[in-house]
C-alpha positions, 0 to 999 in steps of 0.5 A, a space after each residue: 606791520 611791526 617793526 621786526 628784529 630781522 629788521 633792527 638787526 639787518 638795519 639798512 641792509 634790511 631789503 623788500 620788493 614791492 611791485 608797482 603797476 606799469 614796471 616788469 621788476 619789483 623796486 628793492 627798498 630799505 628803511 631810512 636810517 636816522 639822519 635821512 629821517 631826520 633830513 626827510 622831516 627837515 625838508 617837509 617842514 622847512 617853509 612852514 612858520 610855527 608859532 610857540 606851540 608847534 602849530 602852523 602860523 598860518 597868517 605867516 606861511 604860504 600854502 603853496 610853499 608847504 606843498 612843495 616841501 611836502 613834495 620834495 620830502 616825498 621824493 627824499 624819502 624815496 630816493 633814500 629807499 631805493 639806495 640799495 645797490 645805487 644811490 638814488 637822488 630826488 631827481 630821479 624819483 622825479 622820472 618815475 611814472 606818476 603816482 609811483 611815489 605815492 606806493 613806495 613812500 608809505 612802503 619805505 616809512 612802514 619798513 623804517 618802523 615810522 608813521 606820517 604821524 610820527 614823522 610830524 606831517 600828519 598834523 601838518 596835512 590835518 592842519 591843511 585840510 581843515 584851513 577854512 580860508 586863504 590867510 590874512 592879507 591874501 585873496 
């Protein structure tokens, strides 16, 4: 769904209801601000050691640290997107039922006009999926 004029003009005041199985009432979400988006990206990539070309240096990066950072990033995205009438924290989001963040996070990114590729997360996920073996020194 492309970003609409209404979304741009309303900014973070634009809200959407999202129904999640297991909850009686829908969640009310909003788009991320530019500052929140920058923080989400920083959290997602905080443990990655990068080569000069911007790709992950797997010899000096611990995969478990990347996986943890990705989860933290998702919790932060959802916390920001749920902060409509009250402020949510990543710790609050961790208390939601399992799989709730997998439903909410892509919708928050979508109404923010952000794709995972644009958030520089897709490259990291593709490299993780295609990673053939443990980095040197780990067995």
